[in-house]
N, C-alpha and C positions, 0 to 999 in steps of 0.2 A: 504494500500500500504506500502511496505517496501522500504526504501531508504537508501543505504549505500554510504558513501563518503570515498574514499581513498585519503588521504592527509598527507603531512608532517607537517601541522599546524592545528591540530584539534581544537585548542583553538580559532581559528578565527570564528568557527561556533557556539560557545556557546551562544552568545547573540542572534544571528539570529534564532536559533532553539528553543530558550526558550521564545521568545517574540511574541506579536501580533498574527496574524492568524496562523502562523506555530506552535507557542507555544500552542494555543488552540486546533489545530488539533492533536497535539501529546498527549495532556492531554485527549482528547476524545477517543484516540485509533484509530483514523481514519488513521493516518500515523505513521509509525515507522521511526524515524530519528536517524541514527547512524554514527559516524565518526570513521575511522580506520587509525591509523598511519602506513603506509606500510613500514616504516623503521623497524618495528618489524618483518618483513618477510625477511629481508636481510639475506643472507647465509654466512656471514663472521663475524669475531669477532668484527670488527669495525662498523658493521651495515651500511655499505656503500650501497647507493642506486643509485649512479651515477658514471660515469667513462668518460675518455677522448674518443672522437669520433675516430673510425678507419679512417685513411686517413688524419688525422690532422684537424685543424680548431679550432676556438675559442669556448669557453663554454664547458659545461659538458652535458652528455646525460643520461637520466634515464635508468637504467638497466632493462632488461625484467624480471629477476627472481623474485624480490619482488612483482611486480604487478601481474604476473601470479599466484604466490603462494597465494597471498591474495584473489584474485577473486575466485580461485578454492576452497579455504577453505570456503569462504562465501557462495558458491553455492553447496557445497557438500550435496548430498542427495536430491536435488531438482529435481522434475520431468521435469520442464521446465527451459530453459535457460533465465536468465534475460537480459534486455537491459543493455549493458555495454557502458557507454557514456564517450568518451574522450573529455575533454575540450581543444580546440585547435583553434588558429586563422585561420588555414587552413580549418576548418570544415564548414559544412553546416550552413548557417545563421539560427539562431533560430527564429521561428515565432509562432504566436498563434496557427496556424494549427498543428505545431509540438508539442506544449504544449498539445493540445487536444489528439493527438495521444499517447503521453507518459502517459497521465492520464488514459489510458485504460489498462496499464500494472500493474502487481502485484508486480514486484520487479525491481528497478532501481539501478544500480551501477555507480557512478560517479568517474572518475579518474582525479585527479587534479595534474598536473605536475608543475615543476619549472625547472630552468636551461635552457639549449639551446633547449632541445626537448626530444622526446621519441625515444627509440630504435624502428626501423621500424617494428620489429616483433610483437610489441604490437598492432600496427595498423592493421597489416595483419591477425593476428591469434587470437586476443582476443576481441577487441572492436566490437560492432555492429553499433555504431553511433559516428561520430565526429561532435561536435557542436561549433559554435562561436556566441557570442552575438554582434559582431560588427567588423568593419575593423580597429582595433587598437590592440595594444599589451599591456598586463598587466604583472605584475611580476609573476603571477601564475594562476592556474585554479580555485582557491577557490571562488573569487568574481563572475565569470560567473556561477559556479555551484549553488551558492546561488540564483542568479537571476532565473535560470531555475527551481530550486526546489520550489521556491515561486510561480512561474507562474503555475507550474503543480499542486501543492498541493491545490491551491485555487479552482481548477476545480473539486476536489473530492466531492462527495455527502456528505453534512453535514458540510463541512468546513466553508462556508460562511453562515452568519445568514439569508441572503435573497438569496434563490436559483436562482432567476432570475438575480442577479447581474453579475454573470460570463457570462450569455448568452447575455446580452446587452452591455458588455464592448466593448471598442474600439477594432477592429480587429476581434472580435468573430463573428460578422455579416458580415464581409467584409468591414465595414464602420468605420470611426471614430465615437466616441460616440456623441450623441446630447447634447446640453447644459442642465445643471441642475440649478434649483433655489429652495430656501427655504425661510422661514419667515425671515424678514418681507416682505410683498408684495411690499412695497415701501421703498427704502433706498437711501437717498441723491438724491432724485428726479429721481432715476432709478427704474423703475417699472418692475415687473414680467410680461411676456407676458400674455395677457388677456386669451388666449386659455387655459393656464394651470390652471386658476382659474374657468373655466367654468363647470367643473365636467363632461364634455362630453368626454367619454373615446375614442370614435372613432376619434373625431377631435384631441384629444391630441396625439394619436398614429400616426395619419397622420402628424401632425406638427413635431413630433420627428423624423419621418422617413425623411421628407424633410430637416430638419435641419441637420441631420446626412449626407445626401447626399451633401448638400451645404458645410458643413465643410470639408468633404472628397475632394470635388472638389477644394476647395480653398487651402487645405494644402497638400493633398496626392492624386492628380488626377490619378496617375498610378493605384491606388487600384480599380478604377472604370472599368478598362479594362476587367476584368474577372467577373464582377458582373452582375447578371441577373436583369434587370430592367423592370418595367411595361411600357406600352406605355405612360401613364401619366407621369411617372418619367422621361422618356427619353425626352418628350416634355418640362418638367419643367427645366431639365438641359440644354436643347437646348436654352431655353429662357434666362437662366443665362449667357450662353456663348455669346449670341447675345448682351445682355446688357453690358457685359464686353468689347466686341469688339467695340461697339458704344462709350463707355466711353473712350477707348484708342484712337479711331479715333478723338474724340472730343478734347482730350488733346493734340494730335499731331497737330491738326489744330490750336489750340490756341497758340501753341509754335512757 
């Protein structure tokens, strides 16, 4: 996969792209990571990339010319159009499903802005996706782009040492991930669940599935709304809810 990032601050990506999983993925040639300072594509002697908004108002707006020119040069000669992703607080919330979708692409271009916003013609005629990593505002699109690039890259074949890791991560199955344990089997009187020491793979998988269901029910119950459950799992969750309701009623009675 080829990933290009248009940014005014390419130095922000140096440590991220060179370390950990992303660094290894780049070294293996699985992903090409490149930053482009789109100031170099400004069409005036001062290399200006922003200007005052028409109609007045505070802040500065990114001009369309440098962004369009940069993307067009990056994609010149390509037979297919890449996904051009605008980092924006107004965008679609980024999810694991979106990461899986983007991981199937050959070329991603991220546009990271600053200032008050983008000229609307960038949204209307250049980008294919607008993405947000949360309902808050940052000083620029660089940090959100790093988050999405990391999330997408780790899904590419060969990036993770254990190919099942990405499949069983939280959200990949629609559930939060089950608890993990490692040696020692007993630490400060806290013991690893016996089933994990049994060597019985069927029982272990069942335990993990039920633990993931319970953790999701406790922490993110809305994720269960669109999840296909077996009859046994539905009954098990029903028993959890009944137990919680009985505990609440008992607590109210005592009060």
